[in-house]
MILUM-691566 format. One line per 10 residues: for each residue x, y, z of C-alpha. Coordinates in steps of 0.25 Angstrom, whole numbers. Layout:
# MILUM-691566
X Y Z; ... $
END
This chain:
# MILUM-691566
898 1067 1053; 902 1060 1040; 891 1056 1030; 893 1041 1033; 892 1043 1048; 880 1052 1046; 873 1040 1038; 878 1030 1048; 872 1038 1060; 859 1039 1053 $
858 1024 1051; 862 1023 1037; 873 1014 1030; 870 1001 1038; 875 988 1032; 865 978 1026; 876 968 1024; 876 955 1015; 865 944 1016; 866 930 1013 $
865 929 998; 871 941 990; 871 943 975; 878 953 966; 870 963 959; 877 970 947; 869 982 942; 870 986 928; 885 983 926; 883 988 911 $
893 992 901; 885 1005 901; 893 1009 914; 907 1005 910; 907 1009 895; 913 1024 894; 904 1027 882; 891 1024 890; 883 1035 895; 882 1027 908 $
897 1025 910; 903 1025 924; 917 1028 926; 918 1018 937; 909 1008 930; 920 998 926; 926 998 940; 912 994 945; 911 984 935; 924 977 939 $
919 977 954; 906 971 949; 913 960 942; 921 957 955; 907 956 962; 902 947 952; 914 938 951; 915 937 967; 900 934 968; 901 923 957 $
912 916 965; 903 916 978; 891 911 971; 884 925 973; 874 929 962; 877 940 953; 866 948 947; 867 958 936; 858 969 931; 857 975 917 $
849 986 911; 843 983 897; 832 991 889; 826 986 876; 830 999 869; 835 1013 871; 822 1018 875; 823 1010 888; 808 1009 889; 809 999 900 $
813 1011 909; 809 1023 902; 810 1033 914; 824 1028 918; 828 1029 904; 823 1043 903; 831 1047 915; 843 1040 910; 844 1039 895; 857 1032 896 $
850 1020 900; 848 1017 885; 862 1011 885; 855 999 891; 846 997 879; 847 982 873; 859 981 864; 867 992 870; 880 986 875; 881 996 886 $
871 988 893; 880 975 893; 887 971 906; 900 979 908; 913 970 907; 918 963 916; 904 961 920; 895 950 915; 884 941 921; 888 927 923 $
879 916 917; 867 914 926; 868 928 933; 855 936 935; 855 948 926; 844 958 929; 839 967 917; 834 980 923; 829 993 918; 830 1002 930 $
840 1006 940; 837 995 951; 841 981 948; 827 977 955; 818 987 947; 809 978 938; 818 966 938; 818 952 945; 830 955 953; 824 955 967 $
816 942 964; 829 935 959; 837 939 971; 826 934 981; 825 921 973; 840 919 975; 840 923 990; 849 935 987; 849 945 999; 861 954 995 $
864 961 983; 879 966 980; 877 977 970; 886 983 960; 884 990 947; 880 1003 940; 877 1014 944; 878 1016 959; 868 1028 959; 858 1021 950 $
856 1006 948; 865 1002 960; 857 1011 969; 844 1007 964; 847 992 965; 853 993 979; 841 1000 984; 831 990 977; 840 979 983; 838 984 997 $
823 986 994; 821 972 989; 828 966 1002; 842 963 996; 855 968 1003; 862 978 993; 877 978 994; 882 989 984; 897 987 980; 902 1001 978 $
914 996 969; 904 989 960; 896 1001 957; 898 1014 949; 891 1027 945; 894 1039 936; 901 1047 947; 907 1045 961; 896 1054 968; 884 1046 964 $
891 1033 966; 896 1036 980; 883 1043 985; 875 1032 980; 884 1021 987; 883 1030 1000; 868 1030 999; 866 1016 996; 875 1012 1008; 868 1021 1017 $
854 1016 1014; 852 1004 1004; 864 995 1003; 878 991 1008; 889 998 999; 902 989 999; 915 988 992; 919 977 982; 930 973 991; 921 971 1003 $
911 964 994; 919 953 987; 923 946 1000; 909 946 1004; 904 940 991; 915 929 993; 910 926 1007; 897 920 1001; 904 910 993 $
END
C-alpha cells in the first residue's frame, strides 16, 4: 500500500473545500528569502514570489482581499521575540532599517491592503489577523509565502484552529530544501489544510468575481 493510500484509508487527507468569501494571505514575502546574500535565502524563493504575485493580481481582479505579513523587530536584539531569536539568530535581518525585511519584487501591497506586522512564525500569533478576518466575513484563506516548514505551516494550522479554511498553494511556497518543503506539504494536506496548485487556484479565484 502506498503512503497516500495508507493515509486515505485511515481517514486523512479529506478536503475542506472553499467557502463563500476567500482572502489571499501572503506570509513574509521578504527580500530576505530571495536575495542570494541573505542567510535565509531560498533557491526556489523567487519562483514562489512570482506565483504569489499571480495570486495577488488574480485576487485583485476578482475583488478578493489580499493580506500581507511582514516581520519587523525594533533592533537586532529582536527583544519582541527573544526565545525565537535565540533559536534562529538569522531573524536579526528583520531588524528595523534592514532592507532584507522589505517585500521581494515583484511583490508589493497595493494601497489599502492589510499588512500584518508579526514577530513569530504564525500570522495569528500576537496579531489582529483573526479579528480582521472575522470582521470582513472571511471564511477561507488562500496561503502562500515563506517558509513552508515554518511560517506557512504555523499560519495554516492556526487558520484552521481559528475556524478558517486553509488552502495552501504549493507553487507559492518555498523552503530551504525539497525534503522539508514536500514533507510539510504532505502533512498539511493530510491533517490541517487543502494543498493545491497555482493552476487549479487561479480559475477558482476568478469564479468569485
